[in-house]
LUMRO-593941 format. One record per atom (N, C-alpha, C, O): atom name; residue in one letter; residue number from 1; x, y, z negated. Coordinates in pm, whole numbers, plus 50000, padded with zeros to 5 digits. Layout:
at  aa  i  east  north  up
CA  A  NUM  X  Y  Z
...
***
This chain:
at  aa  i  east  north  up
N  M  1  52587  70038  29770
CA  M  1  52471  70116  29729
C  M  1  52479  70164  29599
O  M  1  52446  70279  29568
N  L  2  52533  70059  29502
CA  L  2  52526  70085  29346
C  L  2  52644  70170  29327
O  L  2  52629  70269  29254
N  L  3  52757  70148  29379
CA  L  3  52869  70214  29355
C  L  3  52863  70344  29390
O  L  3  52911  70423  29309
N  A  4  52803  70399  29519
CA  A  4  52779  70512  29562
C  A  4  52676  70596  29452
O  A  4  52685  70717  29433
N  A  5  52592  70521  29395
CA  A  5  52498  70601  29292
C  A  5  52580  70627  29164
O  A  5  52579  70735  29106
N  A  6  52653  70518  29125
CA  A  6  52754  70550  29009
C  A  6  52836  70652  29047
O  A  6  52862  70727  28954
N  L  7  52890  70684  29165
CA  L  7  52987  70768  29157
C  L  7  52930  70923  29185
O  L  7  52998  71024  29169
N  A  8  52800  70920  29227
CA  A  8  52748  71028  29233
C  A  8  52683  71081  29073
O  A  8  52682  71198  29034
N  C  9  52642  70988  29013
CA  C  9  52623  71032  28867
C  C  9  52746  71079  28803
O  C  9  52740  71172  28722
N  A  10  52868  71016  28837
CA  A  10  52987  71036  28778
C  A  10  53032  71189  28779
O  A  10  53068  71249  28678
N  S  11  53024  71249  28922
CA  S  11  53057  71332  28956
C  S  11  52976  71460  28927
O  S  11  53034  71568  28930
N  A  12  52832  71449  28896
CA  A  12  52727  71524  28857
C  A  12  52768  71541  28709
O  A  12  52762  71659  28673
N  G  13  52801  71470  28631
CA  G  13  52883  71472  28499
C  G  13  52978  71546  28492
O  G  13  52986  71643  28416
N  G  14  53064  71508  28573
CA  G  14  53203  71605  28570
C  G  14  53181  71741  28616
O  G  14  53270  71822  28591
N  V  15  53065  71786  28687
CA  V  15  53061  71909  28717
C  V  15  52995  71989  28605
O  V  15  53016  72108  28586
N  A  16  52912  71912  28532
CA  A  16  52872  71979  28421
C  A  16  52952  71997  28309
O  A  16  52938  72088  28227
N  E  17  53041  71905  28305
CA  E  17  53155  71914  28189
C  E  17  53265  72000  28219
O  E  17  53332  72061  28135
N  D  18  53284  72004  28381
CA  D  18  53375  72115  28413
C  D  18  53328  72253  28386
O  D  18  53402  72334  28331
N  A  19  53215  72281  28421
CA  A  19  53152  72400  28396
C  A  19  53138  72446  28265
O  A  19  53139  72566  28235
N  A  20  53123  72334  28170
CA  A  20  53132  72375  28011
C  A  20  53246  72422  27967
O  A  20  53254  72525  27900
N  Q  21  53369  72330  28011
CA  Q  21  53500  72364  27987
C  Q  21  53544  72482  28021
O  Q  21  53633  72532  27952
N  L  22  53491  72550  28132
CA  L  22  53533  72678  28216
C  L  22  53453  72769  28119
O  L  22  53517  72851  28053
N  Q  23  53337  72761  28107
CA  Q  23  53241  72854  28022
C  Q  23  53316  72847  27896
O  Q  23  53333  72965  27867
N  Q  24  53365  72781  27815
CA  Q  24  53456  72783  27703
C  Q  24  53573  72875  27709
O  Q  24  53585  72975  27638
N  R  25  53667  72832  27808
CA  R  25  53758  72918  27823
C  R  25  53726  73039  27866
O  R  25  53795  73126  27813
N  F  26  53633  73087  27956
CA  F  26  53579  73214  27993
C  F  26  53537  73300  27871
O  F  26  53577  73417  27861
N  D  27  53459  73244  27779
CA  D  27  53419  73297  27670
C  D  27  53531  73342  27566
O  D  27  53509  73437  27490
N  H  28  53655  73270  27563
CA  H  28  53745  73294  27470
C  H  28  53863  73374  27551
O  H  28  53971  73387  27494
N  E  29  53849  73421  27663
CA  E  29  53947  73494  27742
C  E  29  53915  73638  27705
O  E  29  53806  73695  27700
N  N  30  54043  73685  27678
CA  N  30  54039  73835  27619
C  N  30  54090  73950  27731
O  N  30  54043  74063  27740
N  D  31  54196  73893  27813
CA  D  31  54222  73963  27932
C  D  31  54136  73992  28039
O  D  31  54092  73894  28099
N  G  32  54106  74088  28072
CA  G  32  53987  74160  28184
C  G  32  54043  74074  28311
O  G  32  53968  73987  28356
N  V  33  54157  74090  28364
CA  V  33  54208  74047  28487
C  V  33  54179  73892  28504
O  V  33  54115  73848  28599
N  K  34  54236  73807  28395
CA  K  34  54227  73683  28365
C  K  34  54096  73622  28367
O  K  34  54069  73519  28430
N  K  35  54008  73695  28291
CA  K  35  53850  73669  28283
C  K  35  53788  73674  28429
O  K  35  53712  73585  28467
N  A  36  53827  73798  28520
CA  A  36  53753  73803  28633
C  A  36  53785  73691  28731
O  A  36  53704  73641  28810
N  K  37  53946  73649  28713
CA  K  37  53989  73519  28799
C  K  37  53928  73399  28762
O  K  37  53895  73310  28842
N  L  38  53913  73397  28639
CA  L  38  53826  73259  28576
C  L  38  53700  73250  28593
O  L  38  53639  73143  28586
N  F  39  53634  73391  28625
CA  F  39  53477  73376  28634
C  F  39  53470  73306  28809
O  F  39  53380  73230  28845
N  Q  40  53579  73351  28896
CA  Q  40  53546  73262  29029
C  Q  40  53544  73121  29007
O  Q  40  53442  73065  29049
N  K  41  53628  73048  28952
CA  K  41  53595  72910  28927
C  K  41  53490  72872  28847
O  K  41  53433  72767  28873
N  L  42  53447  72953  28734
CA  L  42  53339  72913  28658
C  L  42  53188  72942  28763
O  L  42  53089  72869  28760
N  G  43  53201  73049  28840
CA  G  43  53093  73073  28917
C  G  43  53081  72966  29031
O  G  43  52968  72927  29062
N  D  44  53212  72907  29106
CA  D  44  53158  72809  29157
C  D  44  53111  72677  29102
O  D  44  53051  72605  29182
N  A  45  53129  72633  28977
CA  A  45  53097  72544  28921
C  A  45  52942  72564  28880
O  A  45  52866  72468  28890
N  Q  46  52896  72691  28833
CA  Q  46  52782  72718  28819
C  Q  46  52668  72698  28941
O  Q  46  52556  72649  28935
N  F  47  52735  72751  29041
CA  F  47  52667  72727  29195
C  F  47  52636  72563  29198
O  F  47  52525  72510  29189
N  E  48  52754  72503  29211
CA  E  48  52732  72377  29205
C  E  48  52616  72309  29112
O  E  48  52549  72220  29163
N  Q  49  52593  72342  28999
CA  Q  49  52514  72284  28896
C  Q  49  52363  72352  28922
O  Q  49  52268  72297  28866
N  E  50  52339  72471  29006
CA  E  50  52244  72547  29060
C  E  50  52186  72445  29162
O  E  50  52076  72394  29144
N  R  51  52265  72418  29271
CA  R  51  52238  72336  29391
C  R  51  52197  72197  29340
O  R  51  52107  72140  29403
N  Q  52  52238  72149  29260
CA  Q  52  52206  72023  29206
C  Q  52  52048  72045  29140
O  Q  52  51950  71975  29164
N  A  53  52053  72123  29080
CA  A  53  51923  72117  29006
C  A  53  51827  72177  29097
O  A  53  51710  72156  29066
N  A  54  51852  72259  29223
CA  A  54  51741  72291  29329
C  A  54  51715  72179  29398
O  A  54  51601  72166  29444
N  K  55  51822  72071  29421
CA  K  55  51771  71975  29490
C  K  55  51654  71863  29431
O  K  55  51574  71792  29491
N  A  56  51685  71882  29269
CA  A  56  51622  71791  29219
C  A  56  51472  71882  29193
O  A  56  51394  71843  29106
N  N  57  51446  71983  29260
CA  N  57  51331  72078  29207
C  N  57  51300  72111  29073
O  N  57  51190  72112  29017
N  D  58  51450  72147  29014
CA  D  58  51440  72173  28868
C  D  58  51451  72317  28851
O  D  58  51542  72360  28780
N  F  59  51378  72392  28903
CA  F  59  51409  72527  28896
C  F  59  51398  72614  28762
O  F  59  51420  72735  28755
N  V  60  51364  72536  28664
CA  V  60  51369  72623  28511
C  V  60  51536  72606  28512
O  V  60  51603  72709  28503
N  T  61  51599  72487  28522
CA  T  61  51764  72469  28508
C  T  61  51828  72596  28614
O  T  61  51922  72671  28589
N  V  62  51753  72591  28726
CA  V  62  51811  72710  28820
C  V  62  51837  72824  28766
O  V  62  51948  72877  28766
N  G  63  51717  72878  28707
CA  G  63  51693  72998  28657
C  G  63  51803  73021  28533
O  G  63  51859  73130  28523
N  L  64  51826  72932  28455
CA  L  64  51907  72922  28347
C  L  64  52062  72943  28405
O  L  64  52146  73026  28371
N  V  65  52067  72870  28476
CA  V  65  52228  72870  28553
C  V  65  52253  73033  28604
O  V  65  52346  73098  28557
N  M  66  52174  73080  28689
CA  M  66  52174  73184  28748
C  M  66  52186  73302  28649
O  M  66  52272  73390  28654
N  E  67  52092  73289  28562
CA  E  67  52087  73398  28431
C  E  67  52228  73406  28370
O  E  67  52280  73515  28349
N  K  68  52288  73294  28343
CA  K  68  52430  73266  28281
C  K  68  52524  73321  28380
O  K  68  52621  73390  28348
N  Y  69  52495  73287  28503
CA  Y  69  52607  73351  28594
C  Y  69  52626  73516  28591
O  Y  69  52730  73581  28583
N  R  70  52460  73568  28603
CA  R  70  52481  73727  28591
C  R  70  52544  73760  28434
O  R  70  52617  73859  28420
N  D  71  52514  73680  28330
CA  D  71  52544  73761  28215
C  D  71  52700  73742  28226
O  D  71  52765  73840  28190
N  N  72  52777  73624  28272
CA  N  72  52937  73623  28291
C  N  72  52984  73749  28389
O  N  72  53085  73813  28363
N  A  73  52919  73772  28479
CA  A  73  52936  73877  28585
C  A  73  52961  74005  28488
O  A  73  53067  74067  28483
N  R  74  52875  74024  28432
CA  R  74  52865  74147  28345
C  R  74  52984  74146  28234
O  R  74  53065  74237  28213
N  A  75  52977  74038  28178
CA  A  75  53095  74040  28060
C  A  75  53232  74047  28144
O  A  75  53324  74106  28088
N  A  76  53258  73990  28277
CA  A  76  53395  73976  28337
C  A  76  53417  74145  28378
O  A  76  53532  74189  28378
N  L  77  53297  74239  28413
CA  L  77  53313  74374  28455
C  L  77  53323  74450  28326
O  L  77  53379  74559  28325
N  E  78  53276  74404  28228
CA  E  78  53294  74513  28095
C  E  78  53428  74469  28035
O  E  78  53477  74550  27956
N  A  79  53496  74359  28059
CA  A  79  53647  74328  28015
C  A  79  53720  74397  28118
O  A  79  53824  74454  28087
N  L  80  53686  74399  28218
CA  L  80  53793  74477  28330
C  L  80  53790  74616  28308
O  L  80  53896  74679  28303
N  K  81  53651  74684  28289
CA  K  81  53659  74830  28273
C  K  81  53724  74859  28136
O  K  81  53785  74965  28131
N  K  82  53721  74783  28023
CA  K  82  53810  74795  27887
C  K  82  53959  74784  27916
O  K  82  54043  74859  27868
N  A  83  53984  74676  28005
CA  A  83  54142  74654  28029
C  A  83  54215  74767  28114
O  A  83  54325  74813  28087
N  H  84  54129  74807  28230
CA  H  84  54142  74907  28332
C  H  84  54059  74983  28398
O  H  84  54015  74947  28507
N  P  85  54027  75091  28347
CA  P  85  53916  75171  28386
C  P  85  53904  75235  28515
O  P  85  53801  75281  28565
N  E  86  54053  75234  28574
CA  E  86  54035  75301  28709
C  E  86  54052  75175  28822
O  E  86  54154  75128  28871
N  A  87  53954  75152  28836
CA  A  87  53956  75015  28949
C  A  87  54014  75047  29049
O  A  87  54066  74949  29101
N  E  88  54035  75165  29117
CA  E  88  54090  75221  29255
C  E  88  54269  75205  29226
O  E  88  54355  75178  29310
N  K  89  54283  75226  29116
CA  K  89  54443  75211  29095
C  K  89  54489  75054  29064
O  K  89  54577  74993  29124
N  H  90  54416  75012  28968
CA  H  90  54431  74857  28905
C  H  90  54319  74793  28994
O  H  90  54212  74796  28933
N  S  91  54310  74745  29098
CA  S  91  54208  74674  29169
C  S  91  54222  74535  29115
O  S  91  54111  74485  29091
N  S  92  54312  74466  29091
CA  S  92  54330  74329  29055
C  S  92  54210  74278  28964
O  S  92  54183  74351  28868
N  G  93  54152  74189  28977
CA  G  93  54019  74152  28901
C  G  93  53893  74216  28992
O  G  93  53801  74144  29029
N  Y  94  53899  74329  29018
CA  Y  94  53793  74374  29055
C  Y  94  53748  74332  29174
O  Y  94  53631  74300  29194
N  K  95  53853  74328  29276
CA  K  95  53809  74285  29397
C  K  95  53759  74128  29409
O  K  95  53675  74084  29487
N  Q  96  53829  74061  29316
CA  Q  96  53782  73872  29283
C  Q  96  53651  73904  29247
O  Q  96  53568  73861  29328
N  L  97  53605  73966  29152
CA  L  97  53463  73972  29095
C  L  97  53366  74036  29189
O  L  97  53249  73997  29188
N  E  98  53406  74137  29274
CA  E  98  53311  74198  29360
C  E  98  53274  74062  29476
O  E  98  53161  74029  29512
N  I  99  53391  74005  29514
CA  I  99  53368  73925  29621
C  I  99  53277  73794  29563
O  I  99  53193  73746  29639
N  H  100  53295  73739  29431
CA  H  100  53217  73653  29399
C  H  100  53090  73689  29349
O  H  100  53014  73593  29330
N  V  101  53047  73799  29323
CA  V  101  52914  73855  29293
C  V  101  52859  73850  29434
O  V  101  52742  73812  29439
N  G  102  52911  73876  29541
CA  G  102  52867  73889  29664
C  G  102  52822  73764  29712
O  G  102  52720  73757  29781
N  K  103  52899  73649  29677
CA  K  103  52858  73504  29691
C  K  103  52742  73478  29609
O  K  103  52645  73419  29656
N  G  104  52745  73521  29480
CA  G  104  52617  73525  29409
C  G  104  52496  73567  29460
O  G  104  52395  73498  29449
N  L  105  52498  73678  29516
CA  L  105  52388  73743  29553
C  L  105  52305  73653  29702
O  L  105  52188  73659  29741
N  V  106  52404  73589  29747
CA  V  106  52356  73486  29890
C  V  106  52309  73370  29821
O  V  106  52202  73319  29856
N  E  107  52385  73315  29713
CA  E  107  52316  73197  29658
C  E  107  52170  73227  29595
O  E  107  52077  73150  29621
N  I  108  52152  73334  29515
CA  I  108  52032  73391  29476
C  I  108  51925  73379  29568
O  I  108  51820  73317  29559
N  R  109  51975  73458  29669
CA  R  109  51866  73478  29789
C  R  109  51817  73349  29839
O  R  109  51698  73334  29863
N  D  110  51910  73246  29858
CA  D  110  51884  73110  29922
C  D  110  51789  73037  29821
O  D  110  51710  72950  29857
N  V  111  51803  73075  29706
CA  V  111  51716  72980  29607
C  V  111  51595  73057  29577
O  V  111  51495  72989  29551
N  I  112  51584  73177  29575
CA  I  112  51440  73243  29580
C  I  112  51349  73215  29702
O  I  112  51226  73206  29696
N  I  113  51404  73206  29783
CA  I  113  51323  73157  29931
C  I  113  51286  72990  29888
O  I  113  51185  72947  29943
N  T  114  51340  72921  29819
CA  T  114  51296  72778  29800
C  T  114  51220  72757  29696
O  T  114  51157  72651  29695
N  M  115  51208  72836  29597
CA  M  115  51134  72813  29468
C  M  115  50992  72842  29463
O  M  115  50954  72930  29540
N  P  116  50895  72779  29381
CA  P  116  50774  72840  29383
C  P  116  50734  72966  29344
O  P  116  50780  73017  29243
N  E  117  50647  73025  29420
CA  E  117  50617  73162  29371
C  E  117  50612  73208  29244
O  E  117  50659  73320  29221
N  P  118  50554  73130  29141
CA  P  118  50530  73184  29006
C  P  118  50681  73200  28949
O  P  118  50692  73280  28856
N  L  119  50795  73135  28992
CA  L  119  50907  73119  28931
C  L  119  51002  73223  28985
O  L  119  51118  73224  28943
N  R  120  50962  73317  29082
CA  R  120  51037  73397  29161
C  R  120  51066  73516  29096
O  R  120  51177  73564  29117
N  P  121  50969  73590  29000
CA  P  121  50967  73697  28939
C  P  121  51140  73705  28846
O  P  121  51238  73777  28865
N  P  122  51121  73634  28781
CA  P  122  51272  73621  28694
C  P  122  51396  73606  28779
O  P  122  51502  73662  28751
N  M  123  51383  73540  28869
CA  M  123  51504  73522  28953
C  M  123  51528  73665  29054
O  M  123  51641  73707  29080
N  E  124  51415  73722  29099
CA  E  124  51446  73837  29131
C  E  124  51474  73931  29070
O  E  124  51520  74024  29138
N  L  125  51461  73954  28917
CA  L  125  51518  74049  28809
C  L  125  51687  74012  28835
O  L  125  51761  74107  28858
N  V  126  51742  73881  28832
CA  V  126  51859  73853  28814
C  V  126  51941  73894  28961
O  V  126  52056  73934  28978
N  Q  127  51839  73869  29052
CA  Q  127  51894  73931  29190
C  Q  127  51929  74063  29179
O  Q  127  52038  74099  29224
N  K  128  51845  74152  29118
CA  K  128  51841  74314  29125
C  K  128  51966  74330  29045
O  K  128  52059  74398  29089
N  D  129  51974  74263  28915
CA  D  129  52123  74294  28811
C  D  129  52240  74274  28879
O  D  129  52338  74344  28857
N  L  130  52239  74162  28981
CA  L  130  52365  74132  29056
C  L  130  52394  74227  29152
O  L  130  52508  74261  29182
N  Q  131  52281  74274  29205
CA  Q  131  52309  74385  29313
C  Q  131  52372  74516  29236
O  Q  131  52473  74572  29280
N  D  132  52293  74565  29101
CA  D  132  52371  74666  29053
C  D  132  52493  74650  29012
O  D  132  52564  74750  29000
N  I  133  52541  74531  28984
CA  I  133  52668  74480  28928
C  I  133  52763  74518  29071
O  I  133  52862  74590  29065
N  D  134  52723  74469  29169
CA  D  134  52790  74465  29303
C  D  134  52817  74627  29327
O  D  134  52929  74677  29320
N  V  135  52715  74689  29353
CA  V  135  52692  74829  29377
C  V  135  52814  74918  29268
O  V  135  52903  74990  29311
N  E  136  52790  74892  29141
CA  E  136  52896  74943  29050
C  E  136  53036  74914  29090
O  E  136  53120  75003  29109
N  L  137  53059  74786  29102
CA  L  137  53206  74749  29168
C  L  137  53254  74828  29282
O  L  137  53362  74885  29291
N  L  138  53151  74824  29375
CA  L  138  53203  74890  29497
C  L  138  53237  75042  29477
O  L  138  53339  75086  29531
N  R  139  53163  75119  29407
CA  R  139  53167  75255  29337
C  R  139  53329  75254  29268
O  R  139  53414  75332  29312
N  M  140  53355  75171  29172
CA  M  140  53462  75179  29112
C  M  140  53569  75158  29214
O  M  140  53662  75239  29219
N  L  141  53565  75053  29297
CA  L  141  53666  75017  29420
C  L  141  53706  75145  29482
O  L  141  53823  75182  29490
N  F  142  53591  75217  29532
CA  F  142  53615  75288  29643
C  F  142  53526  75413  29581
O  F  142  53409  75435  29612
N  P  143  53604  75488  29488
CA  P  143  53507  75608  29443
C  P  143  53480  75734  29570
O  P  143  53375  75797  29582
N  R  144  53574  75746  29635
CA  R  144  53573  75857  29730
C  R  144  53506  75805  29868
O  R  144  53560  75708  29924
N  R  145  53399  75861  29923
CA  R  145  53316  75818  30024
C  R  145  53324  75956  30112
O  R  145  53306  76064  30056
N  P  146  53349  75947  30243
CA  P  146  53348  76064  30320
C  P  146  53177  76075  30339
O  P  146  53096  75985  30361
N  G  147  53155  76228  30322
CA  G  147  53019  76275  30351
C  G  147  52910  76272  30221
O  G  147  52798  76324  30211
N  E  148  52997  76181  30113
CA  E  148  52898  76202  29995
C  E  148  52938  76277  29897
O  E  148  53059  76284  29873
N  Q  149  52832  76359  29811
CA  Q  149  52830  76462  29741
C  Q  149  52918  76394  29607
O  Q  149  52893  76277  29577
N  P  150  52998  76454  29547
CA  P  150  53051  76396  29420
C  P  150  52942  76409  29310
O  P  150  52879  76513  29295
N  R  151  52921  76288  29227
CA  R  151  52817  76301  29118
C  R  151  52863  76407  28995
O  R  151  52973  76410  28938
N  V  152  52757  76483  28974
CA  V  152  52764  76560  28862
C  V  152  52732  76480  28729
O  V  152  52628  76414  28730
N  A  153  52805  76479  28621
CA  A  153  52789  76436  28502
C  A  153  52642  76506  28423
O  A  153  52602  76623  28433
N  P  154  52587  76405  28352
CA  P  154  52427  76469  28310
C  P  154  52463  76586  28203
O  P  154  52377  76671  28179
N  D  155  52597  76591  28134
CA  D  155  52615  76697  28026
C  D  155  52685  76817  28111
O  D  155  52672  76932  28069
N  A  156  52748  76794  28212
CA  A  156  52789  76900  28291
C  A  156  52710  77026  28325
O  A  156  52589  77022  28342
N  S  157  52789  77146  28335
CA  S  157  52699  77274  28395
C  S  157  52699  77259  28522
O  S  157  52769  77176  28579
N  T  158  52617  77342  28580
CA  T  158  52579  77351  28731
C  T  158  52739  77371  28798
O  T  158  52828  77434  28741
N  P  159  52751  77305  28924
CA  P  159  52899  77319  28963
C  P  159  52906  77454  29032
O  P  159  52814  77496  29102
N  Q  160  53019  77521  29009
CA  Q  160  53059  77642  29054
C  Q  160  53106  77661  29195
O  Q  160  53139  77557  29252
N  K  161  53116  77766  29259
CA  K  161  53136  77776  29390
C  K  161  53298  77758  29384
O  K  161  53363  77790  29285
N  P  162  53356  77701  29507
CA  P  162  53499  77706  29496
C  P  162  53550  77832  29497
O  P  162  53482  77916  29556
N  A  163  53672  77875  29437
CA  A  163  53739  77996  29418
C  A  163  53797  78013  29547
O  A  163  53874  77929  29594
N  G  164  53762  78133  29615
CA  G  164  53828  78173  29763
C  G  164  53831  78322  29772
O  G  164  53823  78395  29674
N  P  165  53842  78363  29891
CA  P  165  53853  78494  29905
C  P  165  53704  78560  29900
O  P  165  53607  78503  29950
N  P  166  53697  78687  29836
CA  P  166  53559  78727  29816
C  P  166  53499  78753  29969
O  P  166  53570  78769  30068
N  E  167  53354  78754  29968
CA  E  167  53285  78753  30085
C  E  167  53272  78909  30131
O  E  167  53272  78999  30047
N  K  168  53261  78931  30252
CA  K  168  53276  79084  30289
C  K  168  53137  79108  30286
O  K  168  53046  79028  30303
N  Q  169  53132  79245  30259
CA  Q  169  52990  79284  30250
C  Q  169  52965  79393  30363
O  Q  169  53044  79485  30382
N  P  170  52846  79375  30437
CA  P  170  52840  79457  30549
C  P  170  52835  79598  30526
O  P  170  52829  79676  30621
***
């Protein structure tokens, strides 16, 4: 029994150390695609931290970990947009990020259900931010959707009718 407890403590410390090392590598990575791919490993380590804190009913730590996850997702997205603004043509990194943000949404929904009511509003904001990131990623990866009107830029003038044959007057 004592050996099992020691192994559990050692593995918990290893996860925290691993997450800290991954976070450091993530923070120093400049390439958008590499940053997005590293985000997958870092996100998994953060999920493990979040699960361990939730088991211990330490929802303050859960909140801090998930806020950092959201911030890392934003940083990875911004790095990708800087390196490859056209996600449809250069989807490497964008796809991995979108898939992992989807996992993050599942994680945060699960934890919101288990946490006390007074602690839920900040986590719901994190969930909303992750949903916004996910929608942005999907729109960037799949900009053309059948049946959807193209967006007009706020500074653009009113769209003109397409040029075609003149209409016949009766």
